[in-house]
Kinemage of the C-alpha trace (Angstrom):
@kinemage 1
@onewidth
@group {chain A} dominant
@subgroup {mainchain}
@vectorlist {calphas} color= white
{ca met a 1} P 42.317 119.899 15.999
{ca pro a 2} L 45.192 122.307 16.662
{ca asn a 3} L 47.100 123.739 13.706
{ca ser a 4} L 50.221 122.081 12.691
{ca val a 5} L 53.538 123.935 13.650
{ca gly a 6} L 54.497 126.538 11.014
{ca thr a 7} L 50.934 126.881 9.517
{ca arg a 8} L 49.937 130.533 9.141
{ca val a 9} L 46.661 131.331 10.889
{ca pro a 10} L 44.896 134.382 9.379
{ca lys a 11} L 44.099 137.133 11.845
{ca pro a 12} L 40.376 137.393 12.700
{ca ile a 13} L 38.434 139.774 10.425
{ca pro a 14} L 35.442 141.716 11.776
{ca pro a 15} L 32.112 140.508 10.475
{ca ala a 16} L 30.851 142.130 7.265
{ca gln a 17} L 28.674 145.149 8.076
{ca leu a 18} L 26.488 147.552 6.180
{ca pro a 19} L 28.084 150.998 5.742
{ca lys a 20} L 28.127 152.779 9.092
{ca arg a 21} L 25.531 155.399 9.653
{ca pro a 22} L 26.760 159.020 10.218
{ca leu a 23} L 26.808 160.041 13.859
{ca thr a 24} L 24.161 162.807 14.037
{ca val a 25} L 24.124 163.451 17.756
{ca gln a 26} L 26.854 165.158 19.744
{ca pro a 27} L 28.755 162.669 22.041
{ca pro a 28} L 28.578 163.997 25.594
{ca ile a 29} L 32.307 163.197 26.164
{ca trp a 30} L 34.834 162.961 23.342
{ca ala a 31} L 38.434 163.791 22.481
{ca lys a 32} L 40.930 163.997 19.658
{ca ser a 33} L 44.074 162.692 21.334
{ca arg a 34} L 44.886 159.906 23.757
{ca gln a 35} L 46.503 162.403 26.137
{ca glu a 36} L 43.306 164.505 26.297
{ca val a 37} L 41.408 161.472 27.497
{ca cys a 38} L 44.016 160.457 30.030
{ca glu a 39} L 44.435 163.982 31.416
{ca ser a 40} L 40.745 164.842 31.575
{ca phe a 41} L 38.798 161.627 32.168
{ca glu a 42} L 39.197 160.198 35.651
{ca trp a 43} L 38.092 156.695 34.573
{ca phe a 44} L 40.815 156.091 31.957
{ca lys a 45} L 44.439 157.092 32.313
{ca ser a 46} L 46.197 154.468 30.321
{ca tyr a 47} L 48.449 155.957 27.503
{ca gln a 48} L 49.189 152.544 25.952
{ca gly a 49} L 47.106 149.606 27.034
{ca gly a 50} L 43.375 149.172 26.603
{ca val a 51} L 42.593 148.490 30.275
{ca tyr a 52} L 42.993 151.098 33.017
{ca phe a 53} L 43.003 149.721 36.513
{ca lys a 54} L 43.749 151.219 39.927
{ca gly a 55} L 44.122 149.224 43.131
{ca asp a 56} L 43.421 145.928 41.188
{ca ile a 57} L 40.091 147.312 40.122
{ca ala a 58} L 39.454 147.958 36.320
{ca arg a 59} L 37.993 151.474 35.960
{ca gly a 60} L 38.107 151.988 32.215
{ca tyr a 61} L 38.192 149.780 29.074
{ca leu a 62} L 38.999 151.083 25.548
{ca leu a 63} L 37.467 149.317 22.570
{ca gly a 64} L 39.719 149.919 19.529
{ca gly a 65} L 40.797 148.378 16.260
{ca phe a 66} L 42.359 145.220 17.656
{ca tyr a 67} L 39.453 142.896 16.813
{ca ala a 68} L 39.428 139.316 18.253
{ca ser a 69} L 37.303 136.298 17.337
{ca arg a 70} L 33.686 136.516 18.603
{ca asp a 71} L 33.908 140.160 19.748
{ca leu a 72} L 30.329 141.392 19.539
{ca leu a 73} L 28.117 144.466 19.929
{ca ala a 74} L 24.405 143.511 20.509
{ca arg a 75} L 21.220 145.138 21.721
{ca asp a 76} L 22.164 148.462 20.142
{ca gly a 77} L 25.314 148.628 22.262
{ca arg a 78} L 23.758 147.606 25.572
{ca leu a 79} L 25.760 144.425 25.430
{ca ile a 80} L 29.361 144.343 24.312
{ca ile a 81} L 31.685 141.337 24.270
{ca ser a 82} L 35.418 141.899 24.058
{ca his a 83} L 38.697 140.275 24.996
{ca gly a 84} L 41.304 140.710 27.694
{ca gly a 85} L 44.415 142.553 26.716
{ca gly a 86} L 48.124 141.523 26.501
{ca lys a 87} L 50.171 138.576 25.373
{ca ala a 88} L 49.507 139.013 21.633
{ca glu a 89} L 52.195 138.333 18.979
{ca ser a 90} L 54.595 141.278 18.819
{ca val a 91} L 57.937 142.465 17.513
{ca his a 92} L 60.634 143.519 20.066
{ca ser a 93} L 64.047 144.993 19.408
{ca lys a 94} L 66.945 143.028 20.918
{ca lys a 95} L 70.408 144.455 20.498
{ca gly a 96} L 69.104 146.545 17.619
{ca lys a 97} L 67.552 143.615 15.792
{ca pro a 98} L 63.817 142.969 15.541
{ca thr a 99} L 62.734 139.805 17.235
{ca leu a 100} L 59.313 138.112 16.880
{ca gln a 101} L 57.711 137.263 20.212
{ca glu a 102} L 55.050 134.584 19.940
{ca ala a 103} L 51.627 135.056 21.389
{ca ser a 104} L 51.085 133.253 24.664
{ca asp a 105} L 48.244 132.290 27.006
{ca gln a 106} L 46.492 134.857 29.121
{ca his a 107} L 46.181 133.868 32.795
{ca glu a 108} L 43.972 134.846 35.612
{ca gly a 109} L 47.042 136.446 37.368
{ca asp a 110} L 47.843 138.778 34.441
{ca lys a 111} L 47.432 142.289 35.636
{ca ser a 112} L 44.695 143.485 33.252
{ca val a 113} L 42.800 140.098 33.344
{ca arg a 114} L 43.067 139.940 37.067
{ca ala a 115} L 41.684 143.510 37.449
{ca leu a 116} L 38.736 142.808 35.050
{ca leu a 117} L 37.963 139.573 36.953
{ca his a 118} L 38.091 141.380 40.251
{ca thr a 119} L 35.736 144.047 38.909
{ca tyr a 120} L 33.390 141.313 37.673
{ca arg a 121} L 33.289 139.526 41.064
{ca leu a 122} L 32.661 142.752 42.938
{ca arg a 123} L 29.957 143.863 40.456
{ca lys a 124} L 31.668 147.289 40.159
{ca glu a 125} L 30.889 149.615 37.309
{ca ile a 126} L 33.421 150.222 34.556
{ca ala a 127} L 33.564 153.053 32.003
{ca leu a 128} L 33.720 151.928 28.344
{ca leu a 129} L 35.253 154.042 25.593
{ca ile a 130} L 35.726 153.499 21.858
{ca asp a 131} L 38.043 154.987 19.291
{ca asp a 132} L 37.244 155.628 15.606
{ca arg a 133} L 38.878 152.276 14.703
{ca tyr a 134} L 36.464 150.147 16.610
{ca pro a 135} L 34.653 148.225 13.875
{ca leu a 136} L 31.507 147.164 15.701
{ca phe a 137} L 30.066 150.570 16.625
{ca pro a 138} L 27.222 151.262 14.104
{ca tyr a 139} L 27.907 154.924 13.737
{ca asp a 140} L 30.828 156.664 11.892
{ca leu a 141} L 32.690 158.932 14.251
{ca ser a 142} L 34.490 160.734 11.397
{ca ala a 143} L 31.251 162.543 10.756
{ca lys a 144} L 32.260 164.677 13.722
{ca lys a 145} L 35.422 166.740 13.237
{ca asp a 146} L 38.358 165.584 15.496
{ca cys a 147} L 36.177 162.971 17.186
{ca thr a 148} L 38.733 160.111 17.684
{ca tyr a 149} L 37.736 158.880 21.203
{ca val a 150} L 34.246 158.706 22.614
{ca val a 151} L 33.080 157.682 26.096
{ca leu a 152} L 30.108 155.289 25.802
{ca gly a 153} L 29.115 155.195 29.522
{ca phe a 154} L 29.035 152.908 32.526
{ca tyr a 155} L 28.888 149.134 32.106
{ca his a 156} L 29.260 146.200 34.429
{ca ile a 157} L 30.838 142.850 33.577
{ca val a 158} L 28.157 140.126 33.554
{ca his a 159} L 30.188 137.268 32.275
{ca ala a 160} L 33.847 136.293 32.164
{ca trp a 161} L 35.193 133.118 30.612
{ca ala a 162} L 38.205 131.670 28.807
{ca glu a 163} L 38.320 130.218 25.303
{ca arg a 164} L 40.829 128.795 22.917
{ca gln a 165} L 41.715 130.747 19.784
{ca pro a 166} L 43.930 129.591 16.846
{ca cys a 167} L 47.443 131.100 16.798
{ca asn a 168} L 50.773 130.939 15.012
{ca asn a 169} L 52.767 129.467 17.898
{ca glu a 170} L 54.064 126.017 18.730
{ca lys a 171} L 50.759 124.783 20.200
{ca gly a 172} L 48.696 126.292 17.394
{ca tyr a 173} L 46.402 127.986 19.837
{ca val a 174} L 46.315 130.414 22.800
{ca val a 175} L 43.923 130.843 25.747
{ca arg a 176} L 42.168 134.182 25.718
{ca trp a 177} L 39.803 135.634 28.260
{ca lys a 178} L 36.526 137.106 27.109
{ca phe a 179} L 34.252 139.605 28.984
{ca ala a 180} L 30.653 140.536 28.424
{ca phe a 181} L 29.872 144.216 29.382
{ca glu a 182} L 26.285 145.257 29.944
{ca trp a 183} L 24.937 148.766 29.959
{ca cys a 184} L 24.229 149.992 33.496
{ca glu a 185} L 20.530 150.841 33.682
{ca arg a 186} L 21.111 153.251 36.594
{ca gln a 187} L 21.994 155.884 33.961
{ca pro a 188} L 19.942 157.356 31.079
{ca ala a 189} L 19.583 155.431 27.837
{ca pro a 190} L 22.646 155.238 25.599
{ca trp a 191} L 23.260 158.685 24.095
{ca trp a 192} L 23.719 157.333 20.568
{ca leu a 193} L 20.181 155.847 20.296
{ca pro a 194} L 17.238 157.788 18.799
{ca pro a 195} L 15.259 159.929 21.271
{ca ser a 196} L 12.549 158.330 23.290
{ca gly a 197} L 9.334 157.807 21.286
{ca ala a 198} L 11.257 157.436 17.942
{ca val a 199} L 10.724 154.237 16.141
{ca cys a 200} L 13.770 151.964 15.758
{ca pro a 201} L 13.908 149.402 12.968
{ca pro a 202} L 13.717 145.909 14.578
{ca asp a 203} L 16.893 143.894 14.754
{ca pro a 204} L 16.158 140.444 13.386
{ca asp a 205} L 19.137 139.015 15.295
{ca gln a 206} L 18.140 140.395 18.656
{ca pro a 207} L 16.858 137.527 20.839
{ca glu a 208} L 13.947 137.567 23.274
{ca gln a 209} L 14.652 138.272 26.960
{ca ala a 210} L 15.525 135.093 28.865
{ca ala a 211} L 15.056 134.238 32.560
{ca gly a 212} L 18.683 133.496 33.161
{ca pro a 213} L 21.840 131.993 31.667
{ca leu a 214} L 21.954 128.224 31.195
{ca glu a 215} L 24.740 126.512 33.091
{ca gly a 216} L 26.403 123.191 33.302
{ca arg a 217} L 28.790 121.648 35.807
{ca cys a 218} L 31.996 119.989 34.551
{ca pro a 219} L 32.401 116.406 35.829
{ca ala a 220} L 36.194 116.823 35.795
{ca cys a 221} L 36.708 120.049 37.742
{ca lys a 222} L 33.268 120.197 39.357
{ca lys a 223} L 32.989 123.893 38.455
{ca lys a 224} L 30.114 125.594 36.621
{ca ser a 225} L 30.395 127.292 33.223
{ca pro a 226} L 27.567 129.106 31.334
{ca leu a 227} L 26.173 127.863 28.028
{ca val a 228} L 27.930 130.421 25.793
{ca tyr a 229} L 27.831 128.859 22.334
{ca lys a 230} L 24.893 127.449 20.323
{ca glu a 231} L 26.988 124.473 19.298
{ca gly a 232} L 26.832 123.045 22.814
{ca trp a 233} L 28.061 123.365 26.361
{ca met a 234} L 31.821 123.279 27.164
{ca cys a 235} L 33.952 123.650 30.305
{ca leu a 236} L 35.436 127.097 30.179
{ca gln a 237} L 37.863 126.709 33.059
{ca pro a 238} L 41.348 126.913 31.493
{ca ser a 239} L 42.928 124.957 34.378
{ca cys a 240} L 40.652 122.017 33.806
{ca thr a 241} L 41.710 118.950 31.814
{ca ala a 242} L 38.338 119.070 30.022
{ca phe a 243} L 38.744 122.745 29.006
{ca trp a 244} L 37.296 123.580 25.626
{ca thr a 245} L 35.741 120.165 24.986
{ca phe a 246} L 32.114 119.207 24.603
{ca thr a 247} L 30.479 116.700 26.916
{ca asp a 248} L 31.299 113.915 24.419
{ca gly a 249} L 34.971 114.798 24.541
{ca val a 250} L 35.147 116.512 21.110
{ca leu a 251} L 37.380 119.552 21.013
{ca gly a 252} L 35.566 122.860 20.397
{ca pro a 253} L 35.734 124.048 16.769
{ca glu a 254} L 37.213 127.373 15.657
{ca glu a 255} L 33.910 128.740 14.293
{ca leu a 256} L 31.307 129.172 17.082
{ca thr a 257} L 28.095 131.179 17.468
{ca tyr a 258} L 26.796 132.708 20.689
{ca asp a 259} L 23.709 131.041 22.125
{ca glu a 260} L 20.688 133.329 22.067
{ca ser a 261} L 19.858 132.705 25.691
{ca phe a 262} L 23.367 133.796 26.693
{ca leu a 263} L 22.962 137.127 24.828
{ca ala a 264} L 19.498 137.795 26.038
{ca val a 265} L 20.110 137.723 29.802
{ca ser a 266} L 19.837 141.125 31.580
{ca phe a 267} L 21.041 141.609 35.098
{ca leu a 268} L 19.901 144.036 37.730
{ca cys a 269} L 22.431 146.691 38.772
{ca glu a 270} L 23.387 145.757 42.377
{ca his a 271} L 26.278 148.239 42.841
{ca asp a 272} L 26.371 151.493 44.790
{ca pro a 273} L 24.861 154.658 43.205
{ca leu a 274} L 26.923 155.820 40.284
{ca glu a 275} L 29.353 158.723 40.244
{ca asp a 276} L 28.830 161.386 37.616
{ca ile a 277} L 30.796 160.158 34.599
{ca val a 278} L 31.163 163.722 33.297
{ca pro a 279} L 34.468 165.190 34.464
{ca gln a 280} L 34.110 168.043 36.869
{ca pro a 281} L 36.433 171.086 36.989
{ca pro a 282} L 38.585 171.495 40.030
{ca ala a 283} L 37.265 173.840 42.721
{ca val a 284} L 39.578 176.475 44.249
{ca pro a 285} L 40.687 175.149 47.692
{ca glu a 286} L 40.394 177.227 50.853
{ca asp a 287} L 44.099 177.967 50.837
{ca gly a 288} L 43.780 179.453 47.339
{ca val a 289} L 46.598 177.309 45.886
{ca val a 290} L 45.866 176.482 42.262
{ca thr a 291} L 49.304 175.104 41.286
{ca ser a 292} L 48.688 171.611 42.732
{ca arg a 293} L 48.682 168.707 40.405
{ca arg a 294} L 45.001 168.484 39.891
{ca phe a 295} L 45.091 171.986 38.235
{ca ser a 296} L 47.451 170.685 35.646
{ca arg a 297} L 44.810 168.158 34.381
{ca gly a 298} L 42.559 168.681 31.402
{ca trp a 299} L 38.916 169.743 31.439
{ca his a 300} L 35.553 168.843 29.874
{ca cys a 301} L 33.797 171.594 27.867
{ca lys a 302} L 30.129 171.736 28.808
{ca lys a 303} L 29.274 173.489 25.547
{ca cys a 304} L 30.518 170.926 23.070
{ca gly a 305} L 31.602 167.876 25.182
{ca arg a 306} L 35.263 167.976 24.058
{ca leu a 307} L 38.028 166.945 26.470
{ca ser a 308} L 41.028 169.251 26.175
{ca ser a 309} L 44.411 169.233 27.925
{ca arg a 310} L 45.301 172.395 29.749
{ca tyr a 311} L 47.751 173.861 27.246
{ca lys a 312} L 47.642 177.485 28.368
{ca trp a 313} L 48.670 178.634 31.903
{ca gln a 314} L 46.199 181.489 32.213
{ca his a 315} L 43.067 179.325 31.600
{ca trp a 316} L 41.687 176.137 30.188
{ca glu a 317} L 40.539 176.471 26.555
{ca cys a 318} L 38.479 174.101 24.506
{ca asn a 319} L 40.328 172.900 21.392
{ca his a 320} L 37.087 172.633 19.519
{ca cys a 321} L 34.743 175.572 20.257
{ca gly a 322} L 37.160 177.935 22.020
{ca glu a 323} L 35.168 178.012 25.281
{ca thr a 324} L 37.402 179.009 28.220
{ca met a 325} L 37.380 178.524 31.936
{ca gln a 326} L 39.624 180.355 34.427
{ca val a 327} L 40.265 179.572 38.075
{ca met a 328} L 41.847 182.390 40.031
{ca gly a 329} L 44.071 181.672 42.998
{ca lys a 330} L 46.714 183.300 45.039
{ca asn a 331} L 50.339 183.722 43.975
{ca arg a 332} L 52.813 181.429 45.707
{ca ile a 333} L 55.473 183.088 47.678
{ca ala a 334} L 59.089 181.870 47.954
{ca lys a 335} L 58.873 181.694 51.781
{ca glu a 336} L 56.532 178.730 51.451
{ca phe a 337} L 59.347 176.572 50.025
{ca trp a 338} L 62.189 177.521 52.428
{ca gly a 339} L 61.627 174.496 54.651
{ca gln a 340} L 61.389 171.810 51.909
{ca asn a 341} L 64.231 169.273 51.984
{ca asn a 342} L 65.658 166.793 49.579
{ca ser a 343} L 66.396 163.707 51.692
{ca arg a 344} L 68.973 162.403 49.198
{ca phe a 345} L 71.431 165.317 49.294
{ca met a 346} L 71.653 169.035 50.112
{ca thr a 347} L 73.353 170.596 47.108
{ca his a 348} L 75.299 167.923 45.308
{ca lys a 349} L 76.524 164.365 45.165
{ca val a 350} L 79.549 163.530 42.979
{ca his a 351} L 80.174 160.018 41.792
{ca asp a 352} L 83.024 160.718 39.322
{ca pro a 353} L 86.340 160.969 41.269
{ca asp a 354} L 87.818 162.867 38.375
{ca ile a 355} L 85.509 165.873 38.993
{ca ile a 356} L 87.298 168.452 41.051
{ca val a 357} L 84.878 169.956 43.708
{ca ser a 358} L 85.505 173.262 45.476
{ca gly a 359} L 82.764 174.025 47.998
{ca gly a 360} L 81.708 176.934 50.175
{ca leu a 361} L 83.457 179.631 48.050
{ca pro a 362} L 82.239 183.186 48.884
{ca tyr a 363} L 80.834 185.600 46.362
{ca arg a 364} L 79.541 189.163 46.614
{ca thr a 365} L 76.444 190.491 44.784
{ca pro a 366} L 76.544 194.003 43.183
{ca asp a 367} L 74.506 195.439 46.154
{ca gly a 368} L 77.072 194.207 48.609
{ca his a 369} L 75.456 191.011 49.979
{ca val a 370} L 77.471 187.815 50.508
{ca ser a 371} L 76.668 184.179 49.830
{ca gln a 372} L 78.468 180.995 48.642
{ca tyr a 373} L 78.948 178.883 45.505
{ca his a 374} L 80.397 175.511 44.620
{ca ser a 375} L 82.423 174.776 41.462
{ca tyr a 376} L 82.834 171.433 39.706
{ca val a 377} L 85.705 171.249 37.220
{ca leu a 378} L 84.943 168.418 34.760
{ca pro a 379} L 87.677 166.130 33.426
{ca his a 380} L 89.173 166.461 29.908
{ca ala a 381} L 88.534 170.206 29.853
{ca arg a 382} L 84.847 169.667 29.242
{ca gly a 383} L 83.812 172.651 31.268
{ca thr a 384} L 82.991 173.889 34.792
{ca ile a 385} L 79.657 173.914 36.589
{ca tyr a 386} L 79.004 176.580 39.223
{ca ala a 387} L 76.140 176.096 41.771
{ca val a 388} L 75.440 179.644 43.000
{ca leu a 389} L 73.586 179.279 46.371
{ca gly a 390} L 71.055 181.857 47.579
{ca asn a 391} L 69.672 182.878 50.969
{ca ser a 392} L 66.758 184.984 52.114
{ca ile a 393} L 68.733 188.264 51.724
{ca val a 394} L 70.421 187.529 48.441
{ca asn a 395} L 67.190 186.145 46.937
{ca arg a 396} L 65.100 189.270 47.610
{ca ile a 397} L 65.153 190.310 43.929
{ca ala a 398} L 64.576 186.630 42.789
{ca asp a 399} L 61.568 186.442 45.050
{ca glu a 400} L 60.163 189.595 43.453
{ca ile a 401} L 60.710 188.176 39.976
{ca phe a 402} L 58.991 184.931 41.036
{ca asp a 403} L 55.930 186.915 42.006
{ca glu a 404} L 56.018 188.932 38.739
{ca tyr a 405} L 56.275 185.747 36.627
{ca gln a 406} L 53.087 184.450 38.256
{ca glu a 407} L 51.203 187.718 37.800
{ca gln a 408} L 52.095 188.048 34.155
{ca ala a 409} L 51.350 184.393 33.486
{ca lys a 410} L 47.804 184.820 34.918
{ca thr a 411} L 46.978 187.679 32.548
{ca gly a 412} L 48.532 185.975 29.524
{ca glu a 413} L 51.189 188.748 29.068
{ca leu a 414} L 53.656 185.939 29.603
{ca gln a 415} L 52.319 183.238 27.322
{ca phe a 416} L 53.188 180.051 29.016
{ca arg a 417} L 52.180 177.170 26.773
{ca arg a 418} L 52.537 173.368 26.495
{ca phe a 419} L 53.817 172.478 23.096
{ca pro a 420} L 53.582 169.153 21.161
{ca leu a 421} L 56.607 166.806 21.384
{ca arg a 422} L 58.153 166.000 18.093
{ca ser a 423} L 58.514 162.302 18.686
{ca his a 424} L 56.306 159.963 20.682
{ca his a 425} L 54.227 156.780 20.451
{ca cys a 426} L 50.754 158.063 21.425
{ca arg a 427} L 47.901 158.650 19.066
{ca gly a 428} L 47.289 162.349 18.411
{ca glu a 429} L 49.373 165.148 19.828
{ca leu a 430} L 51.382 164.623 23.009
{ca leu a 431} L 52.090 167.875 24.926
{ca thr a 432} L 55.042 168.521 27.135
{ca asn a 433} L 54.517 168.179 30.921
{ca tyr a 434} L 55.592 171.748 31.524
{ca phe a 435} L 54.561 175.239 30.274
{ca ser a 436} L 57.161 177.335 28.557
{ca gln a 437} L 57.991 180.530 26.666
{ca asn a 438} L 61.136 181.332 24.849
{ca cys a 439} L 62.440 184.938 24.461
{ca gly a 440} L 65.437 186.264 22.589
{ca trp a 441} L 67.600 185.343 19.546
{ca arg a 442} L 65.551 182.654 17.899
{ca ala a 443} L 62.740 185.180 17.329
{ca ile a 444} L 64.877 187.038 14.710
{ca ser a 445} L 66.856 184.127 13.445
{ca gly a 446} L 64.814 183.916 10.270
{ca met a 447} L 65.863 187.388 9.261
{ca cys a 448} L 69.608 186.828 9.536
{ca ser a 449} L 72.172 184.972 7.514
{ca ala a 450} L 73.692 183.151 10.441
{ca thr a 451} L 74.912 179.732 11.498
{ca phe a 452} L 74.032 178.827 15.148
{ca ile a 453} L 76.466 176.929 17.363
{ca asp a 454} L 75.706 175.275 20.693
{ca glu a 455} L 71.970 175.696 20.034
{ca glu a 456} L 69.445 173.300 21.578
{ca pro a 457} L 66.133 172.936 19.701
{ca tyr a 458} L 63.259 174.645 21.488
{ca val a 459} L 60.089 172.492 21.563
{ca gly a 460} L 57.930 175.531 20.621
{ca gly a 461} L 60.011 176.420 17.607
{ca thr a 462} L 60.997 179.893 16.304
{ca ala a 463} L 57.341 180.807 15.677
{ca his a 464} L 56.695 180.847 19.367
{ca thr a 465} L 59.825 182.760 20.402
{ca val a 466} L 59.363 186.360 21.550
{ca pro a 467} L 62.009 188.974 20.802
{ca phe a 468} L 63.511 190.671 23.837
{ca asp a 469} L 62.105 194.060 22.960
{ca ala a 470} L 58.623 192.522 23.349
{ca ala a 471} L 59.533 190.184 26.254
{ca pro a 472} L 57.611 190.434 29.637
{ca ser a 473} L 59.423 192.372 32.274
{ca ala a 474} L 59.732 189.245 34.508
{ca val a 475} L 61.826 187.555 31.776
{ca val a 476} L 64.099 190.562 31.259
{ca lys a 477} L 64.693 190.836 35.016
{ca ala a 478} L 65.422 187.124 35.248
{ca arg a 479} L 68.027 187.420 32.520
{ca asp a 480} L 69.641 190.385 34.248
{ca leu a 481} L 69.744 188.562 37.604
{ca ile a 482} L 71.325 185.505 36.054
{ca gln a 483} L 73.899 187.706 34.258
{ca ser a 484} L 74.669 189.505 37.542
{ca arg a 485} L 75.144 186.250 39.517
{ca met a 486} L 77.406 184.875 36.761
{ca met a 487} L 79.597 188.001 36.694
{ca ser a 488} L 79.890 187.873 40.479
{ca ile a 489} L 81.787 184.578 40.411
{ca met a 490} L 83.346 184.798 36.939
{ca gln a 491} L 85.010 188.197 36.990
{ca ala a 492} L 88.305 186.711 35.744
{ca glu a 493} L 86.735 185.970 32.380
{ca ser a 494} L 88.254 188.218 29.798
{ca gln a 495} L 85.321 188.065 27.400
{ca pro a 496} L 82.179 187.231 29.386
{ca tyr a 497} L 79.139 186.139 27.507
{ca his a 498} L 75.991 188.297 27.564
{ca phe a 499} L 72.936 186.079 27.421
{ca asn a 500} L 70.734 186.569 24.342
{ca glu a 501} L 67.993 184.033 25.074
{ca val a 502} L 65.941 182.942 28.053
{ca leu a 503} L 63.648 179.857 28.168
{ca ser a 504} L 61.125 180.260 30.922
{ca ala a 505} L 59.289 177.121 32.121
{ca ala a 506} L 56.578 176.600 34.738
{ca tyr a 507} L 55.905 173.311 36.476
{ca met a 508} L 52.926 172.420 38.607
{ca glu a 509} L 53.242 170.503 41.918
{ca glu a 510} L 55.871 167.715 42.254
{ca gln a 511} L 58.647 169.719 40.678
{ca ser a 512} L 61.298 171.571 42.715
{ca met a 513} L 61.788 175.283 43.112
{ca ser a 514} L 64.857 177.219 44.578
{ca gly a 515} L 66.211 180.788 44.365
{ca asp a 516} L 69.636 179.115 43.542
{ca val a 517} L 71.481 179.607 40.190
{ca leu a 518} L 73.299 176.854 38.260
{ca ile a 519} L 75.850 177.894 35.621
{ca met a 520} L 77.185 175.416 33.060
{ca asp a 521} L 80.277 176.905 31.416
{ca gly a 522} L 81.450 174.911 28.363
{ca ala a 523} L 79.827 173.455 25.236
{ca asp a 524} L 81.012 169.954 26.041
{ca ile a 525} L 78.859 169.829 29.173
{ca gln a 526} L 75.748 169.459 27.040
{ca lys a 527} L 77.540 166.887 24.828
{ca tyr a 528} L 78.810 164.496 27.507
{ca tyr a 529} L 76.515 165.122 30.547
{ca glu a 530} L 72.815 165.174 31.270
{ca his a 531} L 71.193 167.258 34.047
{ca thr a 532} L 67.837 166.991 35.759
{ca val a 533} L 65.830 168.581 38.574
{ca val a 534} L 64.704 166.526 41.563
{ca pro a 535} L 60.833 166.820 41.757
{ca leu a 536} L 59.590 168.477 44.960
{ca asn a 537} L 57.106 171.265 44.345
{ca phe a 538} L 55.788 174.021 42.187
{ca arg a 539} L 58.543 175.712 40.157
{ca ile a 540} L 59.231 178.497 37.692
{ca ala a 541} L 62.630 178.138 35.993
{ca ala a 542} L 64.540 180.552 33.764
{ca thr a 543} L 67.325 179.125 31.636
{ca ala a 544} L 69.563 181.863 30.109
{ca arg a 545} L 71.675 180.942 27.092
{ca tyr a 546} L 74.203 182.537 24.842
{ca ile a 547} L 73.404 181.422 21.228
{ca gly a 548} L 76.560 181.893 19.277
{ca arg a 549} L 76.698 182.536 15.540
{ca asn a 550} L 79.101 182.856 12.609
{ca his a 551} L 78.124 185.170 9.839
{ca leu a 552} L 78.123 183.574 6.393
C-alpha cells in the first residue's frame, strides 16, 4: 500500500557488506577530479549529472554514492544494475529562500532516461565509471593515492524497466527506471579480477547460467515484461493500468528480490567492433596548428593510467608520476586572423543612451604612423573607455610580440598555467579555461607595508606572480606597447599612470584575437560595468594595470 501523506520514508541503505578489499592492481584509466575525466575521457563529459549523452545516445554512465533500492553488482562486476538519473528530492533557492522540491516520476521522455533507452534499443556500447563513493564495488579505491574516479570498461544495456519506489511525496511513491548493464565480452576480462589461472573463491549467491529471461504478457496493455523479481511476475510498463501489480491484482511490495534466472542471462555482443576505450593523444595536423580546441583537452598517461588536465602550456604533464608529452607545432601569425569577422558588430554596440560616443578619432604612434580610436564617456563620472584600433602597419610591433609570446610559452620561459578556481561545485580541483601568468607588483607585495587600491584578485595568487626584473621579454614589450598606445591618446593627462603589472592570458581556439588595445580609465568602471571578449579564435591577451598603494 502507498505510504500515507506526511509519513517519512527512510532513504535506501546499501546492503551490508564485508570490508572492501584493497585494490592491488593499477586501474588502466583513473583520475582525481571530475574535470580531469571530462577533459580527457571522450566517453564522459558531464560535470554534474551521472549520464553523459550525445545526439540522444548515452555514451557514459557514472556510478556514485547515490544508491537506490535494488541497485546491484553481480558476477564480479560483469552485471551491474543501477537507476536512471534525475527528478530526485532536492532543495532549490527561490528569492534567497531554500525551497524543498518533491521527488517526481521519471518518464521515458526525460533526457537521460530517453538516451539510455535509445542506447538499449540500438544495442550500443556504453562506458561505465565509478567513483570512490560507489558502495557496491568490492575493492577500496582509497588504497590508490588520488584515485577518485575509475573507468570500468564497456558495457551494454541488456534490460530496462520501470518500478515503483517509496517516496516522501503526496502519492507516497515515485516511478523510477532501472537499467541492467552487462560487461561487453569483446574486450579483455575486467581489469580488477585476478589474473587468468588464479583461483577465485566461489560466490554462493551467483546463479547458474540460464537459457534466456522468462517473460510474461500483460492482459491489460498486451506488452511483454521480463520476470525480474523472485516474488512473481508484474507488468513493468508505467503507462499501463496494471503497472506494478501481480497477476492476482496485488500491489508489488517494497521489499523484492531479483529472480536468479534474470541475473543469470548473458547476451551475445551484436554491436560493431569496439573503439579503443583508452584516450589517445592528439596528432599534429598537416597544417601544424596545435592551438585548436582538441589540444586544450587532457591526456592519458600510458605509464600510470592517470587522466590529467592540460595545466601547462608547453606540454602535458601527469599529475601523478610526472610523465610529460609535448606536441610541437607552428607559431600562429597575426595575418591568419585579419579576415575574421564578428557578425554582430564591428567595434562596438552601445545600448545606454547616456554614454557619450566619439568615433573615428585620429591618433599618432611614436614612430609617426596614424590610426584611429573611439572614446566612450560613461555617465555619472564613472570613467572613460578608449578603443584604440590597429591596422597592419601600426600593429607591426604587436605582431612581433605575438610571435615572441608563443615562442617563450613553448619553452616554458613564459610559464603559462591554468590555476584552480576558488569557488565551484565540482568534485576536486576545477581549473580555469585559460592559461595565464602574472608579472609585476604582486610579486613583491609581501615585502612591503602597503595597502592596495583598485586591485583585482589574481587566480594564481602572489606565489605565482613574477617580478618585472625576471619577466619574459614578451611581457615587458607588451607593457611598453600598451603604455605607448595609452600615451598617444591621453597626452593631456597631467599625471599619467605607468603600469606596474601585466596579466598575460592565452586561450585556445574559440576565443578572439586582435592587435587592438582597450583602455579603461576610472576605478568605477570595474565597479559598475562588466566586460567580455566575443569568442572567435586563438588569442593571447595582455592586461596592463596600475596597482595603487598607500604607505602605512
